[in-house]
VEXRO-42954 format. One record per residue (C-alpha): residue number from 0; residue in one letter; y, z, x. Coordinates in steps of 0.1 Angstrom, whole numbers, plus 5000, padded with zeros to 4 digits. Layout:
! residues N
<pt NUM, a, <Y, Z, X>>
...
//
This chain:
! residues 135
<pt 0, m, <8187, 2153, 7767>>
<pt 1, a, <8220, 2166, 7782>>
<pt 2, r, <8240, 2156, 7811>>
<pt 3, i, <8247, 2187, 7834>>
<pt 4, l, <8274, 2191, 7860>>
<pt 5, v, <8265, 2215, 7889>>
<pt 6, i, <8294, 2227, 7910>>
<pt 7, d, <8282, 2246, 7940>>
<pt 8, d, <8292, 2244, 7978>>
<pt 9, n, <8256, 2251, 7988>>
<pt 10, p, <8240, 2217, 7986>>
<pt 11, e, <8204, 2231, 7989>>
<pt 12, l, <8210, 2254, 7959>>
<pt 13, g, <8228, 2227, 7940>>
<pt 14, r, <8201, 2202, 7944>>
<pt 15, a, <8175, 2229, 7935>>
<pt 16, v, <8194, 2236, 7903>>
<pt 17, l, <8197, 2198, 7895>>
<pt 18, k, <8158, 2196, 7899>>
<pt 19, r, <8153, 2224, 7875>>
<pt 20, m, <8175, 2207, 7850>>
<pt 21, e, <8155, 2174, 7855>>
<pt 22, r, <8123, 2192, 7851>>
<pt 23, a, <8136, 2205, 7818>>
<pt 24, g, <8144, 2169, 7806>>
<pt 25, h, <8181, 2167, 7815>>
<pt 26, t, <8201, 2145, 7840>>
<pt 27, g, <8227, 2159, 7864>>
<pt 28, v, <8253, 2153, 7890>>
<pt 29, l, <8263, 2175, 7919>>
<pt 30, a, <8297, 2184, 7930>>
<pt 31, s, <8306, 2205, 7962>>
<pt 32, d, <8336, 2223, 7949>>
<pt 33, g, <8359, 2225, 7919>>
<pt 34, n, <8382, 2197, 7928>>
<pt 35, a, <8351, 2173, 7931>>
<pt 36, g, <8336, 2188, 7899>>
<pt 37, l, <8369, 2183, 7879>>
<pt 38, l, <8369, 2146, 7891>>
<pt 39, i, <8334, 2140, 7879>>
<pt 40, f, <8341, 2159, 7846>>
<pt 41, r, <8370, 2137, 7839>>
<pt 42, a, <8351, 2104, 7846>>
<pt 43, e, <8318, 2112, 7831>>
<pt 44, s, <8303, 2124, 7798>>
<pt 45, i, <8292, 2159, 7806>>
<pt 46, d, <8275, 2182, 7782>>
<pt 47, l, <8273, 2215, 7802>>
<pt 48, v, <8288, 2228, 7834>>
<pt 49, l, <8272, 2252, 7859>>
<pt 50, t, <8295, 2264, 7885>>
<pt 51, d, <8294, 2287, 7915>>
<pt 52, i, <8324, 2311, 7917>>
<pt 53, l, <8330, 2315, 7956>>
<pt 54, m, <8336, 2280, 7970>>
<pt 55, p, <8361, 2265, 7994>>
<pt 56, e, <8390, 2242, 7981>>
<pt 57, k, <8389, 2250, 7945>>
<pt 58, e, <8369, 2281, 7936>>
<pt 59, g, <8350, 2286, 7904>>
<pt 60, l, <8375, 2308, 7884>>
<pt 61, e, <8402, 2283, 7888>>
<pt 62, t, <8378, 2255, 7879>>
<pt 63, i, <8367, 2273, 7847>>
<pt 64, r, <8402, 2276, 7836>>
<pt 65, e, <8410, 2240, 7842>>
<pt 66, l, <8378, 2229, 7823>>
<pt 67, r, <8389, 2250, 7795>>
<pt 68, k, <8422, 2236, 7793>>
<pt 69, e, <8406, 2199, 7793>>
<pt 70, n, <8377, 2207, 7769>>
<pt 71, p, <8375, 2241, 7752>>
<pt 72, r, <8341, 2234, 7736>>
<pt 73, v, <8319, 2224, 7768>>
<pt 74, p, <8296, 2251, 7777>>
<pt 75, i, <8301, 2266, 7810>>
<pt 76, i, <8278, 2289, 7830>>
<pt 77, a, <8292, 2307, 7860>>
<pt 78, m, <8269, 2315, 7889>>
<pt 79, s, <8275, 2339, 7919>>
<pt 80, g, <8258, 2359, 7944>>
<pt 81, g, <8289, 2375, 7959>>
<pt 82, g, <8317, 2398, 7947>>
<pt 83, y, <8301, 2433, 7946>>
<pt 84, a, <8307, 2439, 7983>>
<pt 85, t, <8344, 2436, 7979>>
<pt 86, g, <8345, 2456, 7948>>
<pt 87, t, <8352, 2426, 7925>>
<pt 88, d, <8329, 2415, 7897>>
<pt 89, y, <8335, 2378, 7896>>
<pt 90, l, <8310, 2372, 7870>>
<pt 91, r, <8328, 2395, 7846>>
<pt 92, l, <8360, 2377, 7855>>
<pt 93, a, <8344, 2344, 7849>>
<pt 94, l, <8338, 2355, 7812>>
<pt 95, t, <8374, 2363, 7809>>
<pt 96, f, <8386, 2329, 7824>>
<pt 97, g, <8363, 2311, 7797>>
<pt 98, a, <8328, 2309, 7809>>
<pt 99, n, <8303, 2310, 7780>>
<pt 100, a, <8277, 2328, 7801>>
<pt 101, v, <8269, 2340, 7837>>
<pt 102, l, <8240, 2342, 7861>>
<pt 103, q, <8237, 2366, 7891>>
<pt 104, k, <8222, 2348, 7920>>
<pt 105, p, <8194, 2346, 7929>>
<pt 106, f, <8181, 2340, 7893>>
<pt 107, e, <8146, 2330, 7880>>
<pt 108, q, <8140, 2293, 7868>>
<pt 109, h, <8132, 2304, 7832>>
<pt 110, e, <8165, 2323, 7831>>
<pt 111, l, <8185, 2293, 7839>>
<pt 112, i, <8165, 2270, 7816>>
<pt 113, d, <8165, 2295, 7788>>
<pt 114, l, <8203, 2300, 7790>>
<pt 115, v, <8212, 2262, 7794>>
<pt 116, s, <8189, 2255, 7762>>
<pt 117, a, <8207, 2283, 7741>>
<pt 118, l, <8240, 2271, 7751>>
<pt 119, l, <8233, 2234, 7744>>
<pt 120, d, <8216, 2244, 7709>>
<pt 121, q, <8247, 2264, 7701>>
<pt 122, a, <8270, 2235, 7709>>
<pt 123, a, <8249, 2212, 7688>>
<pt 124, a, <8247, 2234, 7659>>
<pt 125, d, <8286, 2239, 7657>>
<pt 126, p, <8303, 2214, 7682>>
<pt 127, t, <8338, 2224, 7670>>
<pt 128, a, <8337, 2260, 7681>>
<pt 129, p, <8334, 2275, 7717>>
<pt 130, k, <8305, 2296, 7720>>
<pt 131, r, <8297, 2327, 7742>>
<pt 132, a, <8261, 2335, 7750>>
<pt 133, d, <8250, 2370, 7742>>
<pt 134, l, <8236, 2384, 7774>>
//
């Protein structure tokens, strides 16, 4: 199936997301922040990226922007559980920065699997055009 890059500074959550992807038939790799994620993205063939927003070193919005510059067609899902307390809607910003879809943490396993499947199906149907999931 697909090779998924998960970028999250919470190793437990990152491993849990990878396990969900593996149960759905995908393979994956985990990065602890945007810098590590970009290194992996440049070195490996990645079909889809799941990235947290609030991380140390290189945060998710900047990571999304750099991923888009390098590959405008790779599907990107932004995930976050924060932002509302400070008055900033980071997930809405992630869409502006180039994410195809967003997930509010905590999310259900079926939400993640369904969204990943939809974005991978869209990418396979038209690999030349960036897609945005209808949420």
